[in-house]
N, C-alpha and C positions, 0 to 999 in steps of 0.2 A: 468486568467493566461496570461502571456506574454511569447512568445517564445524567448529564448535567446540561445546563443551558449553553447555547452557543453564542459566541461573540465574533461573528464573521465580518470581514471587510465588505464594503459595497461590491457587488458583483461576484463575490467568492461563493463557491459551491462546495459543500462537503457531503460526500456520500459514504456511509460506512457499509462495507460489504464483507460478510464472513465467508472465507474459503480456506481450503487446505493450503499450507505454505508452498507446496509443490506447484499448485495451480497459480499462485501469486507469482512465483519465479517464472513459470512458463509464459504467463501473460505479459510479464515485464520484458522478457526476451523477444517475444513475437510481435511486440508493438501495440498490443491491446491496451496496455496501461501506458499512459504518456506523461504522467506526473513524475518529474525527476526525483523528488524526495521519496516517493513511493518506490521507484525503481532502485534507488540507492539502498533503501531499507531492505528490499527484496534480495539484492545481491549480497548484502551483509548477512542476512538470514541464511541464504544458501551456503555462504562460506562457513558460518558457524555450525550449521547442521551437517556439513561434510566432515567436520573434525571428529 
């Protein structure tokens, strides 16, 4: 990844956190992660990694 400037909407917060994909999936399933786009990405990743 390469750091670039952000162009966030007013009130928008973006936090980049590095973690293993299994932890991402676990946190998505147990409610720790509440952002829907992140949860969808985690479920897609879990599906792809299961193949």
